[in-house]
C-alpha positions, 0 to 999 in steps of 0.5 A, spaced: 457 475 510 458 477 518 458 484 519 465 483 523 467 479 517 465 485 513 467 491 516 475 487 517 475 485 509 474 493 509 479 495 513 484 490 509 482 493 504 483 501 504 490 498 509 492 494 502 490 498 498 493 506 502 499 501 502 500 499 495 498 507 492 505 510 496 509 504 494 507 506 488 509 513 489 515 511 491 516 507 484 516 513 481 522 516 485 526 511 486 526 510 478 528 517 477 533 517 482 536 510 479 536 507 486 535 501 482 536 496 490 530 500 493 526 499 486 526 492 486 525 490 494 518 496 494 517 493 487 516 485 491 511 489 496 508 492 489 505 485 487 504 482 494 499 488 496 496 489 489 494 481 490 491 482 497 487 488 495 485 485 488 482 478 492 480 481 499 476 486 492 474 480 488 471 476 494 467 482 496 463 483 490 461 476 487 458 475 494 455 482 492 458 487 495 459 492 491 460 498 497 468 494 496 469 498 490 468 504 494 473 502 500 478 500 494 478 506 490 478 511 497 484 507 500 488 508 493 486 516 494 488 517 501 495 513 500 496 517 494 494 524 497 499 521 503 505 519 500 505 526 495 504 530 502 507 526 508 512 521 507 518 524 507 516 526 515 513 521 517 517 515 511 521 511 517 517 510 522 512 507 517 518 503 514 519 500 521 512 499 523 513 494 516 520 492 519 524 493 514 528 500 514 533 497 515 534 496 508 531 502 507 538 505 512 542 501 508 541 503 501 539 511 503 547 511 503 
């Protein structure tokens, strides 16, 4: 596997795990607040992010790249930390980037 392909795979897994864990924190928040529309939208994102993360991770592991496990865990830990400490400050910037800000604004009312 070429070095650039490996770096892109590491980056993809890290980013997918980062957003997956942010989504998991939001899932708990939306469940507690009984915000059903946000919870259902978030569940779709959780499943998509999980599938992507697992796909790239397993593909690398089957090729003998065990370093991907560290990247997978690091992305998850960093995503959870970010969600717990900084999410409210950056919430709309992140969701605007993902183009789902209109869902959040309409359902926060």
